[in-house]
C-alpha positions in Angstrom: -49.3 -99.3 130.7 -48.2 -97.2 128.1 -49.1 -95.5 124.8 -46.1 -95.1 121.9 -47.4 -92.0 119.6 -44.9 -91.1 116.5 -45.1 -88.4 114.5 -43.3 -89.2 111.5 -42.7 -85.4 110.0 -41.6 -83.7 106.9 -37.6 -83.3 108.7 -37.6 -86.0 111.3 -39.8 -88.1 113.5 -41.0 -87.2 117.1 -41.9 -89.9 119.6 -43.8 -89.7 122.8 -44.5 -92.3 125.0 -47.6 -91.3 127.3 -49.0 -93.3 130.4 -52.5 -94.2 130.8 -54.1 -90.8 132.1 -52.5 -89.1 128.8 -49.2 -87.8 130.7 -46.2 -87.3 128.1 -44.0 -89.1 130.2 -40.7 -88.8 127.9 -40.4 -88.0 124.0 -37.5 -88.3 121.6 -36.5 -86.8 118.1 -34.5 -88.1 115.3 -34.0 -86.3 112.0 -33.3 -87.2 108.6 -31.9 -86.1 105.5 -33.9 -84.4 102.8 -32.4 -84.2 99.0 -33.1 -81.5 96.7 -31.5 -82.9 93.2 -33.2 -80.3 91.3 -35.0 -77.0 91.7 -38.3 -77.4 92.7 -37.8 -81.0 93.6 -37.4 -82.7 97.0 -37.0 -86.3 98.2 -36.4 -88.8 100.9 -35.1 -92.0 101.8 -38.0 -94.3 103.0 -35.3 -96.5 104.8 -34.1 -93.1 106.6 -37.8 -92.7 108.1 -37.2 -96.2 109.4 -34.0 -95.6 110.9 -35.6 -92.4 112.7 -38.2 -94.5 114.1 -36.0 -97.0 115.4 -33.5 -94.6 116.9 -36.4 -92.3 118.5 -38.6 -95.3 119.7 -35.2 -96.8 121.7 -34.5 -93.7 123.2 -38.0 -92.3 124.3 -38.9 -95.8 125.8 -35.5 -95.8 127.7 -36.4 -92.5 129.0 -39.5 -93.5 129.8 -38.5 -97.2 131.2 -41.4 -98.3 129.6 -39.4 -101.6 128.0 -42.2 -104.0 128.5 -45.1 -101.8 129.4 -45.8 -100.7 125.6 -49.8 -101.4 125.1 -50.1 -99.9 121.7 -48.6 -97.9 118.8 -49.7 -95.3 116.0 -48.4 -93.4 113.3 -49.4 -90.0 112.4 -47.7 -88.4 109.3 -46.5 -85.9 106.8 -49.1 -86.5 104.0 -49.0 -86.5 100.3 -45.2 -88.0 100.1 -45.2 -91.3 98.3 -42.8 -94.1 98.0 -42.9 -97.1 95.4 -41.8 -100.7 97.2 -41.1 -103.4 95.3 -42.1 -107.0 95.8 -39.2 -107.6 98.3 -40.9 -104.5 101.0 -37.4 -102.6 99.5 -38.3 -99.0 98.1 -37.9 -98.7 94.4 -37.1 -95.4 94.7 -36.7 -92.1 96.9 -40.2 -91.2 97.8 -41.3 -87.9 96.3 -42.2 -84.9 99.1 -45.4 -83.1 99.8 -43.2 -80.0 98.8 -41.9 -81.5 95.8 -43.0 -78.9 92.8 -42.1 -80.7 89.6 -45.3 -82.1 88.7 -46.7 -78.6 86.9 -47.3 -80.6 83.5 -48.9 -83.6 85.5 -51.5 -81.1 87.2 -52.3 -79.3 83.6 -52.6 -82.9 82.6 -55.5 -84.0 85.5 -57.4 -80.5 84.6 -57.5 -81.1 81.2 -58.4 -84.7 81.2 -60.6 -84.6 84.5 -61.4 -81.0 84.9 -60.8 -79.2 88.0 -64.5 -79.0 89.4 -65.2 -82.9 89.0 -61.3 -83.6 90.8 -63.2 -81.3 93.9 -66.6 -83.2 93.4 -65.2 -86.7 93.9 -62.0 -85.8 95.8 -62.3 -82.4 97.5 -59.1 -81.5 96.5 -57.7 -79.3 93.8 -55.0 -80.2 90.9 -51.9 -79.1 92.7 -48.2 -80.6 92.8 -48.9 -81.4 96.5 -51.1 -84.0 96.4 -50.1 -87.8 95.5 -51.8 -88.2 92.3 -49.2 -86.2 90.3 -46.3 -87.8 91.6 -47.6 -90.8 90.6 -48.2 -89.4 86.9 -44.7 -88.0 86.7 -43.3 -91.3 87.4 -45.5 -93.1 84.9 -44.7 -90.2 82.3 -41.1 -90.1 83.3 -39.5 -93.5 84.6 -39.8 -97.1 84.7 -41.0 -96.9 88.9 -44.5 -98.1 88.5 -44.0 -101.1 86.6 -41.6 -102.1 89.0 -43.6 -101.5 92.2 -45.5 -103.8 94.1 -47.4 -100.9 96.1 -47.5 -97.3 96.6 -47.3 -96.0 100.2 -47.7 -93.3 102.3 -45.8 -92.5 104.9 -47.7 -94.0 107.4 -48.3 -97.1 105.4 -44.6 -97.6 105.0 -43.7 -97.5 108.8 -46.9 -99.6 109.4 -45.7 -102.3 107.0 -42.1 -102.1 108.3 -43.8 -102.9 111.8 -46.4 -105.4 111.0 -46.2 -106.5 107.1 -49.6 -105.3 106.3 -50.4 -102.9 103.5 -52.8 -100.5 104.6 -53.6 -96.6 104.6 -56.4 -94.8 106.5 -58.9 -92.6 105.6 -57.4 -89.0 106.2 -53.9 -90.2 104.4 -55.7 -91.6 101.5 -57.9 -88.2 101.2 -54.8 -86.9 100.6 -53.5 -88.5 97.9 -56.5 -87.5 94.6 -57.2 -91.3 94.4 -60.2 -91.3 97.1 -63.8 -90.8 96.4 -64.1 -88.6 99.5 -68.3 -89.4 99.9 -67.9 -93.5 98.8 -65.0 -93.9 101.3 -63.5 -96.2 98.2 -60.7 -95.7 95.3 -61.8 -93.7 92.5 -62.0 -96.3 89.7 -63.1 -93.2 87.7 -59.6 -91.3 88.0 -57.4 -94.2 88.0 -58.7 -95.2 84.7 -58.2 -92.6 83.0 -54.9 -92.6 83.1 -54.7 -96.2 82.9 -53.4 -96.1 86.9 -53.4 -99.8 88.2 -55.9 -99.1 91.8 -54.7 -102.2 93.5 -51.3 -100.6 93.5 -52.5 -98.4 96.4 -53.4 -100.1 100.1 -56.0 -101.5 101.8 -58.2 -98.7 103.7 -59.1 -99.0 107.0 -60.5 -97.0 109.6 -58.0 -94.5 111.8 -58.3 -96.8 115.3 -58.3 -100.0 113.5 -55.9 -102.4 114.9 -53.9 -103.4 112.2 -51.8 -106.4 113.7 -48.7 -107.3 116.3 -45.5 -106.2 115.4 -43.8 -109.1 113.5 -40.4 -110.8 114.0 -37.8 -109.2 115.7 -39.1 -105.5 115.0 -40.0 -104.8 119.2 -36.3 -106.1 120.2 -35.0 -103.0 117.3 -37.9 -100.3 119.2 -36.6 -101.4 122.5 -39.7 -102.9 123.2 -40.1 -106.3 125.3 -43.9 -106.1 124.9 -46.1 -107.4 122.6 -48.1 -104.0 121.3 -50.6 -103.8 119.0 -50.2 -101.6 115.8 -53.4 -99.4 115.4 -54.2 -97.2 112.2 -52.6 -93.9 112.8 -53.6 -90.7 110.4 -52.3 -87.6 108.6 -50.2 -85.4 110.8 -52.5 -82.5 110.1 -55.8 -84.7 111.7 -54.1 -85.9 114.4 -53.1 -82.4 115.7 -56.9 -81.6 115.1 -57.8 -84.4 117.2 -55.3 -83.8 120.0 -56.8 -80.3 120.3 -60.2 -81.7 120.6 -60.9 -80.0 116.8 -63.7 -82.4 116.5 -66.9 -80.4 115.6 -68.0 -77.9 113.6 -66.9 -74.5 115.2 -63.9 -75.3 115.9 -60.3 -74.7 114.5 -56.6 -75.6 115.3 -53.6 -74.0 113.1 -50.6 -76.0 113.4 -47.4 -73.8 112.5 -44.3 -76.4 112.0 -43.1 -76.6 108.5 -45.9 -75.1 107.3 -49.0 -73.8 108.2 -52.2 -76.2 108.4 -55.4 -75.1 109.1 -58.3 -77.5 110.2 -62.0 -77.0 110.4 -64.5 -80.1 110.6 -67.5 -79.4 108.7 -71.0 -81.0 108.5 -71.2 -80.7 104.8 -69.3 -79.1 102.1 -70.4 -75.8 100.9 -68.5 -74.9 97.9 -65.6 -76.1 96.1 -62.6 -73.3 95.2 -60.0 -71.9 97.3 -59.9 -74.3 100.3 -59.8 -78.3 99.9 -61.6 -81.3 102.0 -60.2 -84.1 103.6 -61.0 -86.8 105.5 -60.8 -86.9 109.2 -59.1 -89.3 111.5 -63.2 -89.6 113.3 -64.7 -91.9 111.3 -67.0 -90.7 108.5 -65.9 -87.1 109.5 -64.8 -84.4 107.0 -62.4 -81.5 107.5 -61.8 -78.0 105.5 -58.2 -77.5 105.0 -56.1 -74.5 104.5 -52.5 -75.1 103.8 -49.7 -72.4 103.9 -46.8 -74.4 102.6 -43.7 -72.5 103.9 -43.7 -70.9 107.0 -42.1 -72.4 110.0 -39.4 -73.4 107.1 -39.4 -69.8 106.7 -38.4 -68.7 110.0 -35.8 -71.6 109.9 -33.9 -70.0 106.3 -33.9 -66.9 108.5 -32.2 -68.7 111.4 -29.6 -70.3 108.9 -28.9 -67.2 107.2 -28.6 -64.5 109.9 -28.1 -66.2 113.3 -25.0 -68.6 113.1 -25.4 -70.7 116.2 -27.9 -68.5 118.1 -31.5 -70.3 118.9 -35.0 -69.1 118.7 -35.0 -67.2 121.7 -32.7 -64.6 120.1 -34.9 -64.5 117.1 -38.0 -64.1 119.3 -36.0 -61.4 121.2 -35.2 -59.2 118.0 -38.3 -59.4 116.5 -39.9 -58.1 119.4 -37.7 -55.1 119.2 -38.4 -54.6 115.6 -42.5 -53.7 116.6 -45.3 -54.3 114.6 -44.9 -53.6 111.0 -41.4 -55.2 111.1 -40.5 -51.3 110.4 -41.9 -51.2 107.1 -40.6 -54.6 105.4 -43.4 -57.0 103.8 -42.4 -60.8 103.4 -44.5 -62.9 100.9 -44.2 -66.4 102.4 -44.4 -68.5 99.0 -41.0 -69.8 98.9 -42.7 -73.4 97.5 -45.1 -71.6 95.8 -48.5 -70.6 96.9 -51.1 -72.7 98.6 -54.4 -71.8 99.8 -56.4 -69.6 98.9 -54.2 -68.9 96.3 -53.0 -72.5 94.4 -50.0 -70.7 92.4 -47.3 -73.3 92.2 -44.9 -70.6 90.1 -45.3 -67.7 92.3 -42.1 -67.2 94.4 -41.4 -65.6 97.9 -40.2 -62.2 98.4 -39.0 -59.1 100.4 -40.5 -55.7 100.2 -39.1 -52.8 101.6 -35.8 -53.7 102.7 -32.9 -51.1 103.2 -29.7 -50.7 104.8 -31.4 -49.5 107.9 -33.2 -52.5 108.4 -31.6 -56.0 110.5 -32.2 -59.7 110.8 -34.9 -59.1 113.7 -37.1 -56.8 111.2 -37.1 -59.7 108.7 -37.7 -62.2 111.3 -40.7 -59.9 112.4 -41.8 -59.8 108.9 -41.6 -63.7 108.7 -43.9 -64.3 111.6 -46.6 -61.6 110.5 -46.6 -62.8 106.9 -47.9 -66.2 108.3 -50.3 -64.3 110.4 -51.6 -62.2 107.6 -52.1 -65.3 105.3 -53.7 -67.3 108.1 -56.4 -64.2 108.3 -56.6 -64.0 104.9 -58.1 -68.2 105.1 -60.2 -67.5 108.3 -62.0 -64.8 105.9 -62.3 -67.6 102.9 -63.4 -70.2 105.2 -66.0 -67.6 106.8 -67.2 -66.9 103.6 -67.9 -70.5 103.0 -70.1 -70.8 105.9 -67.3 -72.1 108.3 -67.8 -70.8 111.6 -64.4 -69.6 113.4 -64.8 -68.4 116.9 -61.0 -69.1 118.0 -58.0 -70.9 116.8 -56.2 -73.4 119.0 -52.5 -73.2 118.1 -49.9 -75.7 118.0 -46.4 -76.8 116.7 -43.1 -75.5 117.0 -44.2 -72.1 116.5 -46.4 -72.4 119.1 -43.4 -72.0 121.9 -43.0 -68.4 120.6 -45.2 -65.8 123.2 -44.6 -63.4 120.4 -46.1 -65.6 117.8 -48.7 -66.3 119.4 -49.4 -62.6 120.1 -49.1 -61.6 116.6 -52.3 -64.5 115.5 -54.3 -63.2 118.0 -54.1 -59.4 117.2 -54.0 -60.0 113.4 -56.9 -62.5 113.4 -58.5 -60.9 116.1 -59.3 -64.3 117.6 -58.6 -65.4 120.8 -55.9 -68.2 120.7 -55.9 -71.1 122.6 -52.3 -72.6 122.9 -52.1 -76.3 123.8 -49.7 -77.4 126.4 -48.5 -80.1 124.7 -47.1 -78.2 121.6 -46.1 -81.8 120.1 -49.9 -82.2 119.3 -49.4 -84.6 116.6 -47.8 -87.3 118.4 -50.5 -87.2 121.0 -53.1 -87.6 118.3 -51.4 -90.5 117.1 -51.1 -91.6 121.0 -54.7 -91.0 121.3 -55.5 -93.7 118.1 -53.4 -95.7 119.5 -55.0 -95.7 123.0 -58.4 -96.3 121.6 -57.4 -99.4 119.8 -55.8 -101.0 123.3 -57.7 -102.9 125.6 -58.0 -99.6 128.2 -60.5 -97.6 126.3 -63.8 -97.8 124.3 -62.9 -96.0 121.2 -61.8 -92.3 119.9 -64.2 -90.3 122.0 -63.1 -92.2 125.2 -59.2 -91.6 124.9 -59.4 -87.7 124.0 -61.2 -87.2 127.2 -58.3 -88.6 128.8 -55.7 -87.3 126.6 -56.8 -83.7 125.7 -54.4 -81.7 127.1 -54.7 -78.3 128.5 -54.7 -74.8 127.1 -53.5 -71.4 127.7 -55.6 -68.2 126.2 -54.2 -65.5 124.3 -56.6 -62.9 124.0 -56.0 -60.0 120.6 -54.9 -56.3 122.1 -56.9 -53.4 121.2 -53.8 -51.6 120.1 -52.5 -54.6 118.4 -55.9 -55.4 116.1 -56.0 -51.7 115.2 -52.7 -51.0 114.0 -52.2 -54.5 112.4 -55.7 -53.4 110.5 -53.7 -51.1 108.7 -50.6 -53.2 108.1 -52.6 -56.0 106.8 -54.2 -53.7 104.4 -51.1 -52.8 103.1 -49.9 -56.6 103.0 -52.8 -57.4 101.1 -52.2 -54.9 98.6 -48.3 -55.9 98.0 -49.2 -59.7 97.7 -52.1 -59.7 95.3 -50.5 -57.0 93.1 -47.5 -59.6 93.2 -49.6 -62.6 92.4 -51.2 -61.2 89.6 -47.9 -60.7 87.8 -47.1 -64.4 87.9 
């Protein structure tokens, strides 16, 4: 028996094939295109997601020699990104991606007509272009897209629809739309009616781990599969990553640095609204406090494209290591797509401070790594003020491949960091949900026991924590002054 875990991320699709003991047997990656038609606009073609799914699945299944042994499939996905689909099952327009910032007027409309406090009380979220509702309102106000639509689907929903013909979303994804009542676990009529929005356009709600159905028609053949696997409801990428790291109880926190950095901490109760936001976990009736820093790994990718032509991340890490703590006086504000938690300023821009002719590209790379760690520390401080206990960080995502970056996280935050042996935790989380819906496991908890990876420990160093204390203090002064000027 094999399980297929799909991570439909922001820039591409990763597919992992796992055996019944939770071992990663094979994985494959297929990238798709992102469009930037205007400054602040970020769009994708939903058909490209599907083409990448087909490509990555075929490759991974072939490598694993698992053509006739796939028992279950589940999808984890970039959240908030939404695509309108017509009655013919085809996209009406390109999807608006979570990074898109065009919806400032719509956010102000939500604030004026619903109010930030009421939005938080009902949805756990904060009005921001990040979430799906402002994107929907932009379509309503500026296009005829909604009039032509049959359903509005998140990335997970569209892929599951292509697999099964069923139109469903899970609670972890629905809780990122700003249309789900986080407490009743139902679509919110109050918010929909305020904007004359037909809530029936949204998919049916199901629990992560629920069996949606079997693969329809000849789709299995397209994926390189000859068995008849069940398709199981997956979840949002960050909640799936948390699941795969064993972050299921209060006191444990995960930090994933990929395109952005996302911290997830299960909470027994929501203590306060404001800087951080709250969403549904992939575990039934469990909520999480969440932090979102929008441009982190993508910022280092920008440095790579701009300064490291044809050279890999091994060179970047080597030169950043040589730069030393403090990046020889350079500070970077990583707000290249606006500022997320806890600042929530969609207008602020990224900045590099202290740059001189004596600096080099390694200093800039180091400053990027440190700036992300500084923002993680700020958010830890905010979460702790709200009573969320944080003893350690569990790290995954592409950045977790960098020993230097892991050490910076530990020294800056003064926390022990546990680095997953499988940094592709999102695909593993999807696989856990898939396995939980198969006949071989009795539920999510049972599957997690088998699929939980090993962790390497990175302890903060005395020298590092002391030196970074002063550097972090200077960073906060620069950042806060800049935010006040925006």
